[in-house]
C-alpha positions in Angstrom: 26.4 294.9 161.9 28.9 294.5 164.7 28.5 291.9 167.4 31.0 290.8 170.1 32.1 287.3 170.3 33.1 285.7 173.7 34.2 282.0 173.9 35.0 279.7 176.7 36.8 276.7 177.7 38.2 274.6 174.8 36.3 276.6 172.2 38.5 279.7 173.6 41.5 277.9 172.2 40.5 278.2 168.4 37.9 281.3 168.7 39.6 284.2 170.7 37.0 286.9 172.1 36.7 289.6 169.6 34.3 292.3 167.9 33.4 291.0 164.4 31.5 292.8 161.6 29.1 290.3 159.9 26.9 291.1 156.9 23.4 289.4 156.2 23.2 287.5 159.7 20.0 288.5 161.5 19.6 285.4 163.7 21.5 282.9 165.6 20.9 280.1 163.0 22.6 282.0 160.5 25.4 283.0 162.9 25.8 279.1 163.8 26.3 278.5 160.1 28.8 281.5 159.7 30.7 280.3 162.8 30.7 276.5 161.6 32.1 278.0 158.1 34.9 280.4 159.7 35.7 277.8 162.5 35.4 274.3 161.3 36.3 272.9 164.7 32.9 273.9 165.7 31.3 271.2 163.6 33.1 268.6 165.6 32.0 269.6 169.1 28.8 270.5 171.1 28.1 273.9 172.1 25.7 276.5 173.3 25.0 280.0 172.4 24.2 282.8 174.8 22.9 286.2 173.4 23.3 288.9 175.4 23.7 286.7 178.9 20.6 284.9 178.0 21.0 281.0 177.0 19.6 280.6 173.2 17.2 277.8 173.0 15.7 278.4 169.5 16.5 280.5 166.5 17.0 284.1 168.1 17.2 287.5 166.4 20.3 289.3 166.6 20.9 293.1 166.7 24.1 295.5 166.0 25.9 295.3 169.2 25.0 292.3 170.6 27.3 290.0 172.6 27.3 286.0 171.3 28.7 283.7 173.9 30.0 280.4 172.5 30.5 277.9 175.5 31.0 274.0 175.6 28.7 271.8 177.6 28.7 272.4 181.3 26.7 271.0 184.1 26.1 272.5 187.7 25.5 271.3 191.0 
């Protein structure tokens, strides 16, 4: 399965936006585990995921050609 990873803020310093091939990953929990193994820096910071422009609040299914955004904490005004 191919997914697009988009990173923002300080996360983009160690994860470049890219298309990656992943096998055996069908949901966001499995993707988080995969990303934290591939990019250990993620284990030390807080971040949020968005799947196809929707903020992920709980484990969510991922499909082929989906887009995942990895974002540092943010606040609004």
